[in-house]
N, C-alpha and C positions, 0 to 999 in steps of 0.2 A: 739219409744216413751221412752223406757228405757234410751237409749243413750242421748236423749235430756234432760233428767233430771239430768245427770251427769255434774256438773259445773267445777270440777277440771280437767284440761287437762291431768294430769299425771294418772288419774284414768280411763280415757276413754278406753285406750288400755287393761287394766286389766278387765274391765267390758265386753268388746267385746270378750276377750279370754274365759271368763266364759260362755258366752251365745252362743258362736259360734256352739257348738255341741248340743244345745237344741232347735234349730230352725227347725221346721218340713217342712217349705215350702221354703227352700233354697237348691239349687242344689249343692253348695260347700261352704266352708268357705269364699271364695272370695266375695260372695254375701253380707255377713255381713261386711267384712272389707271395702267394697266399700262405706259403710255408713260413714266411717271416712274420715277426710281430708287427703290430701297427706302427711302432716307432721306427722299425727298420725299413719298412716298405717305401716311404718317400725317398730315402737315399738311393735305394735300388732302382726305383722308377726314374729318378734323375739320371743315373748312370745308363740305364737301358735306353732312355730317350736319346741320349747323346750317341749311343751306338747305332740306333736305328735311323737317326736323322742324317741322311747321306749328304755329302758335300755337294752343294748345288753347282751344276755346270750348265750354263745356258747353251753351250755348244752341243751338249748331249744330256738333255734334261730328263729323259725317260727313266723312271725308277719309282720306288716307293719312298714316301716322305712321312715322317711323324714330327709335327711342328707345334710348339706351344705358342699360340697366337699372342699371348701376353708378353713374350720375350721379344725384344726388338729385332734381334738377328733372325730368329725363326720367322717372325712376321714378315720381314723383308723378303725372305725366300718364298713364303706363301703368296705374297703380292706379286712377285716376279712370275710365279707359276700361273696366277690368274691372268696376268698380262700376256703371257705366252699362249694361254688358252684362247684369249680374245683374238690374238693374231692369227689363230688357225680357223676361226669361224668362216672366213672366206674360202679356205681350202675345203672345209666340210661342206659348204654350200655347193662347191664344184663337184664334190663326191656325190651329193644327193642328186644333182643334175645328171651326172654320168650314169648312175644306176637307175634313173627314172625310166619307166617303160620297158624294162627287161622282163623276161619271162620268170615265172616263179612267184609273182605277187609283189606288192609294194615293199621296198626295203624299209626297215624300221629307222626312224630318225633318232639318233642318240648323240650325246656329248662324248664323242669317241676318246678324246684326250684326257678327260677327267673321270676316273674310274674308282669304284669301291671306296667312295669318300664318306668319312664320318667325322663328327666333332663330338668328343666325349662319348663315343659309342653310338650316337644317333646319326641316321643318314643325313648327309649334308650336300648341298650344291650351292656355289656362290652365285645366287640370283642377282638380278638387277636391284638397285636400291628400292626399298619400299615393299619388296616381296619377301615371303617367308623362306628362310634358308634351311633350317634344321627340320628334318622329318618330312620334307616335301618329296614330290615325285621327281627327283633329280635326274633319273635316267632318260627323261624325254626332253632335256634342255639343250639348246644350242647357243644361248647367250650367257655372258658371264658378268656378274656384278660385284658386290662388296663382301668382305669377310667380317665376321663378328669380332668384337674387341678381345674376347678371351675364349679359351677352350683349346683342347689338343686336337689338331687336325691330322687325320690320316688319309692319305690319298695315293693312288697309283696314277702317275702322270705319264702319258704316252704322246710322243711327238708324231704328227701325222705326215711323216716324210721319211723314207728309208735312209737316204744319205743326202745331206744338204748340198755337198759339192764332191765331185769325184776328181781330185787333182791328178794331173798327168805325171807329176813328179813322183818317182818311186819312193822318195824320202817320206811321202805321206804315210807309208806303211810302217808299223812298228818294226824296228830293226831286230835282227836275230839276237843281238847282244842284250837289248832292252827286254826282249821277250823272255830270255833265259832268266833274267833277274826277277821278272814278274812270276814266272813259273816256280822259281825257287822260293819266293815269298809265300806262295800258296802251299808249298810242301812243308816248309821248315820254320819260317821265321816268326810266326805269331802264335801266342798261346790260345787265341780263339780266332782262327784264320777266316772263318766265314761270316764274321760280323762286319758291319760297315766301317769299323775303325781299323780293319786290317787290310788284307790284300784287295778286297772289293773296292776300298777307297782308292788304292793305288791303281787298280784297273780303270776306275772311272776317270781318274786324273789323266791316264794315258789315252783313254778313248776320247777325251775332250779335244785332243790335238792330233791324234793319229788314227789311222784305220788298221783293222786287223784282217788277216787272210783267213780263209776257211780252215786251212791246216792248223793255224795257231789256235783258233777257237776250239777246234776239235781236240787238240792237245790239252787245252785247259780243262775241257769237260772230262777228258779221260783221267786227268790228275785229281779231280774232285771226287769224293765218295758219293755213292747213291744213298740218299737218306730220304726215302719217299714218305715216311711218316713224321719226319721232324717238322717243327714249326717253321724253321728256315731251311730251305733246300739250296745247298751251295751251287749246284749245277744250274738251277733256275736263275739264281742271282747273277751268275756269270753270263748266261745267255742274254738276259734282259739288259745287262750293262753294255754289251757289245753288239747286239743284233742290229742296231741302227747305225753301226759304224763298221760295216763289213766292206772291204775293198772289192771282193768278189761276191757281191750281195745276192747274186742269183743262186748261191748255195745255201741261203738261209733256211729253205725248206728241209734240206738234208741235215742241217745242224739241229733243227727241232726234232727230227726223227732219231737223233742220238739220245734223246731223253727217254726214260721209261714212261709208260702210260700215265702214272700219277703225276710225274713231273711235267709232262705235257699239259695235263689238266690244270696244274697250278700256273704254268706259264701262260696259257690262254686266258685264264681268269684274270691275271695281272695285266696283260697287254691287249687282250681281245682278239678273237679270231678274225673279226672284220678288219682290224688294223694291220694284221700281218698278211692278210690275203693278197695274193698277186696272181691274176689269171694267167699270166705268162708262165707261171710255175705251178700250174694246177695239177699236173700229173702226180698222183700221190694216193695213199690210203687214207680213208676218212672214217671216223666214228663220231657221229653228230647227234646231239640231243636236240630234237626239234622244238622242245619247250623253251630253249634258250633263245629268246626273241632277237637279241642283238649280236649273237655270236655264231653258234652252230647253225641256227636256222638261216642266217644270212648266207653262210657258205653253202648250205644245201640249196638255197634259191639260185645261187650262182652256178652250181654244178648242173642244175636242171636247165638253166639258160644256155650254158656252154654245150651241154649234150644235145640240145635241140637245134642249135645254130651251127655246130661244127659237123663235118661229115664223119661217118664211121660210128661204130658202136662204142661210145666213149665210156659209159658206165658199165663196169664189170663186177660180177660177184656181189650183186646188190642184195642186202637183207634189211628187213624192217622188223624190229623186235626179235632178232635171231632167226626169222623165217625168210626163205627165198622170196624175192619181191621183184616185180616189174613196175617201174615208175609209170603211173597212168597219165593220160593227157590232161587230166584235171589238175595235176601239179603244175602245169604250165601257167595256169591262172593263179593258183595259190598253193604253196606248200603248206601242209597241215602243221599244227602247233603241238603235236604230241608224238611220242614214239622215238626210238633210237635207230637211226639209219647208219648202216655201215656199207662201204663200197670202195671200189678202186676206180679212179678216173684215169683214162688212157688217151693217148693221141698217136696217130701214125707219123712217120717221118715228115711227110709233106705238111701236115698241119702244124707240127712242132716248129718247122722252119718258118712258116708264114707267121705264126704267133711271135716267134722270137724276133722277126724282122719288123713287124708292124705293131706289136703289143696286144692285138686283139684280132680274132679271125673275122668277125662279122661287123666290125665297126672301125671307122677311121680315127676315132678319138682314142686317147690312152688314159689310163688311170692317173688322176692328178697327184696321187700320193707317191708315184714311182717315176724316177727319171729313166729315160731311154738311154742306154749306154751308147756312147759315141764310139764307133769302130776305130781301132788303133792299128796302124800297120805294124807287121812283125818287126820291121827294122827299127821302129821307134820304141819298142818294148824292151826296157832294160831293167836290171836289178830285180826288185821285189815284184814288179809288174809281170815280167816274163815268167817268174817262178809261180806266181799266184794263179795265172789263168787256167792251167790244166787241172788244178787241184780243188775246184769248187764242187766236185762230185765224189762221193765215196768210191773207193776202189772197186767194190763188188758191183757197183752200178754202171761203171764206165763202159763195159762191153756192150751195153744196151743203148748207149748214147753216141751221137756223132761227135767227132773231135771238136773240143771247144764249147760244147753245149752241156747243160746240166740236167735236161729232161730226157728220160728214156723213151724210146720209140716202141710202139706196139704194146703187147701184153705179156711177153715172155719173162719180164722182170718180176711179175706178180708172185710166182712161186717162191723165188728167192726172198722177196720181201716178207712173204707170209711166215717163212721159217725164222727169219731174223726178228720179226715181231714176237714170235713165240719166245725166242731167246731173251728179248727185253722184258717180257712178263716174268720169266724165271729170275732174271737179275733183280727185278723189282721186289721179289719175295725174299731177297737176301741169299739166293742160292748161287753157288759157283758150279763149274762144270763137274767137279768131283762129287759134290752134294747131290746134284741132279742124277748123275749116273747111279750112285749108291741107292737113292730112293726108288728109282725105276727098276733096279735089278732085284725084283722080289724073290726070285729063286736062287740068288747068289751064284749064278752060273758065269758071271763076268761077261755076259753078252745080253743085249737087249732085244726082245722080240717085239713085233708090231703091237701085240696085245698089251705088253707092259708099258710101252710108250704111250699108246692111246689112252689107257686107263689113267696113267699119271697126269697127262695133260687135261683129261676130262675133270679130274678132281680140282685142277687149277682154273676151270672155267673155259677151257679151250676144247671145242668139239671138232673132231676131224671126220669127214666122210671117208668111206672106204677108199675112194680114189685119192683123196688127199693123204690118207695114211700111207698108201702104197707109194705115192710120189715122195713123201717125206723119207720113207725107208730107203728108197732108191738113192736119194741124196746122201743119206747117212752111211749106208752099207755099200762100200766100194766093190764088194763081191756079190752084190745082189743079182738075182736071176733076171732075165729079160722078159719073162712071160708071166702075166698075171701077178699073183701075190707070192710067188715062190722066191724067197730070198736065200742068200748064201748061208753064211755061218752066223748071221745076226750081226748086231752092231757091237763091236768091242770098244774098250775105253779109248784106244788111240783114234778110232774113227769118230767117236763122240767129241773128242778133244779137237780134232780137225774141224768139225762143224762149229764148235764153240769159238 
């Protein structure tokens, strides 16, 4: 309807470019471009390519690229990416050696940094000279060769290192004044703010020379809207842009948890679960598709290894295909390749302390992708450093953590996380706290009963046991009874708002 109102032919392509990432029921930009005539599409594709081709920054190369290999400037960027990929082969070999012999079965060998790559829609990997590139089995490569002379290359590039350098100078962190300018740009200044020619480009430019704190990134994520069905998800773009440039990078797990489930899926597809995995920050909730050979299954293998080598009952609330499940000893040899595994991974205080100090409980070596933070005396922490340290954990989780750490101890945090996960699923469906309350309040009594809440969540795919339902009601209803399932006056709107 919008395009039909545009009368000037030269404006059609520009309008299509602005709208293309704001359509929630299109599977790809091509669906929107197909609304144009054959004469109008080339102009729109050219504009769209310039929007999607992010400004290359060698200091922070992680991101999605769309490059026309026949154009000298785009080809130069593509060749730089190949060189960066070659430079990371040694680190990838170190990773293979680090994970060799661990429980759970052999880890898959993959080109971690070169992901989701196509040329003109066909799978592509830059093989060594003389080998076939397009259409090959690129997911199992670790060497990098040449690029073809033409074609549109699309690739998600991931740097295999969390932070190259951790400067001691507090000026390495983006200043409050500069951050306010960035945040304002995301809010107001651009007609299509979540394209790569807008604030994302500014964010990449800032991330090339500065680091960001947990609080700053969380603030940006809160500023961006949740668009789980859109082709381009702004919160995912923000997190991918800055995740490898965190000053307090131990909080990266908690930043990922600020995304709704579909955003997390898109994020992991782009960067790879295996690339963001850090065993020192393993305490978390997991939903893993074991058929994903190089992502979810890798993490499942690591969880099996850690649970077997660390003391305590680390795996909690384990389910396979929604059924209660005890991990068998056979998984120590090989984790299966099918099924959806959900679980919580926990550690007690002693294990958390040892892992944070040495990087791994049962090994003296550390993951080559992650730097061990050098302790800094309190007297030397000034400016942004002193402010950043306590804030790399969400406020609700801090009571379960020791001061200055990001990982909760024990399993008492699980119930709080469970309800917050439910809230994220509700937000993902476009519901706010008022919508949820009105939809659950079937009898219009202005209070919610356990039955109303449980039925509503079940329709959304969330099944609560009777014990979980009682626990949830106890959290919601501040006048709940203390015996069995006897609750006070039910959950009124103010109590629901407090939970939200």
